[in-house]
N, C-alpha and C positions, 0 to 999 in steps of 0.2 A: 504495500499500500504505499510506504514511504517513497518506494522510487516512482510509482505514478506519479504522485504529488509532484515531486521535484523534478520530473519530465514534463508536467502540465506549466509548472510555474517555470520554467525556463523558455517552454515554447512561447507562453506570455511575453516573459522579458523580451524574447527574439523579436514579436512582432511590435512592440512598444518602440523597441530600438530602431526596427525598419520603418515606423510609420514616422517617428521623430527625424531620421536623415532625411528620409522623402519629403517633408516638408519643407527643410533647408534646402535642398537640391531644387525646388520649384522657382522659376524665374518669375521676375516681377513682373506685372502686367503692365510692359510700358506700351503696348499699342492700345491701350483704354482711349484716347481720344479719337482715332481713327474709327474704333469700334461705336463710339457714341455718336458721330457723324452717320454713319449707316444707318444705326438704329433709328437714328430720327428721321432719317429719309425714309426707312422703311416705314415707319409710321405714318408720316404723311402720305405714302401711297396706299396703305391701308384705309386711314380716313376718307381720303379721295373714293376708293372704292366703294368704301358703304356708303357715301354718301350719293353717288351715282346709280347703286344698286337699287332698284325699287320691289318692292315685295311683290311677287306676282298674285295676280287676284286668285281668289280662292272660288271655284264653283259653288254655287247654294245648291245644296241639296235638299230637294223638295222630297219628305217622306210621307208615304199615305197616312191619311189619320187613321183609316180602320186597320186593324190589326190583322186580319187575314189577307188584305191587300198587301199589307207589308211582308207578311210572311209569303205570299206567292212573290212579291219581289226578290226575295232573299234568295228563294230556290231556284227561281228563274237565272240570278246572279251566280249561284254557285254551279248550276251546269252549266252555263256558258263557261266559266273556270273550268271544269272539269274538261268538258270538250276542247277548249284550246290546249291543255295540258296532252289531253290524248293524241292531239296533231303532232307533237312534237315529238 
């Protein structure tokens, strides 16, 4: 049991040392001003796209008031979908 705990402690220490060294090796973000300019440019393009994009009109669905008519319409739609699937 002691060997297992010693081994696990060694692995944990090794991972901690690796993370600490990996943080030091990372280069500083020197290209940040260029990235900011590109980000702002993309945000402007996105805003323009949202402004020009109109929401497509949604067709109004008129459902029959009578439950029997509604049931018949649903069955017809289902049969049409089934026929279309069988053709494929």
